[in-house]
N, C-alpha and C positions, 0 to 999 in steps of 0.2 A: 469678554476676555478676563481671565483671572491674572494673578501675579505670575503664574507659572506657564500659562498657555493661552493661545488664541482659541476662541470658541464663540458661538453665537453670532457668527458672521462678522466678527471684529478682531483686529490685532491688538488694539489698545482700547481700554474702556474709557471713552471720552468723558462720560459723566463723572466718574470717580476721579479721573485726572484733573478735570476742571474744578471740582470741589476741593481737592487737596491743594491745587494751585492757589485758589482764592483764599484759603485759610493760611497757607504757609507764606504768602506774599503780603498778608495783612489786609487784603481787600475785603475780607469777611472774618468775623470772629467765629461764627458757626454757620454751618450749611445744613439744610434739610433737603433730603432727596426723597421724592415720592415716586415709586415705580409701580404702575398700575396696569398690568396686562396679564395674559394667560400664563406666562412663564416666570418663575422666580429669577431675579437678577443676581445669580450667584457670583458673577464677576464684581458687581458693585459691593456686595456683602463681603466678599473676600478682600477687597482692597480697602474697605473702611472699617472692618470689624474691630480693630484696636484703637481707632481714632476717636477721642472724646469730643472732638469738634465737629463731627459729621454724624447726623442722625439719619439713618436709612430706614424707610418704611416701604415694605413690599406687600402688595395685595396681589395674590396669584392663585392659580389652581395647582393643587398638588395632592397626591395620595401616597400615604406611607403605610400601606398594608403590610403587616409582618411577613406575609408569605411573598411579598413582592408582586402579587398579581395585579394590583391597581397602581403600579408605579407610573409617575408622570414626569416627563423631562423637565428640568435636569435632575430631579430627585433630591433637591436641596430646599432649604427655606422652611424648616420646621418652626413651630411656634416657640420652642424653647431655645432657639438660637438668638441670644440677646446681646451679643458683643462679649468681648473679654478684655482682661487687663484694664487699661485706662478707658477703653471703650465700652465697658460693661454697662448695659442699659441704653445704648445708642442704636440698637438694631431691633426692629419689630417686624415680624412676619404675620400677616393675616392670610390664612389659608382657606380657600374654597375647595372642598373635596368632591365637587361635582361640576358639570358644565351647565350652561344655560342660565347664568346669572344675569339679572337685569336691574333696573332702577330700584325695585322693591327690596332686593337683597342688600343693596349698597346704602339705602336710606336709613 
């Protein structure tokens, strides 16, 4: 789920909400979120993109072919999306542009 809509089978993004709660209640100074699966966590990125206290790293499959032929859901998570404002530098997307990744590719 993003700030504006439910998606990805959730109404609230529990990971981003928990991270923000931990920081804003003083239970943590900073939070690191690792999202490692086939889809980009566009909801987490959307909710933490401006937050200097939450570092978000997503490893996912995506294709951004200019013609749109190789598009992969949700179509977000490009390598140059690095956060903005106070959160600049706290967002990192590692994109695999093909399937079939295994231990060798991650090592």
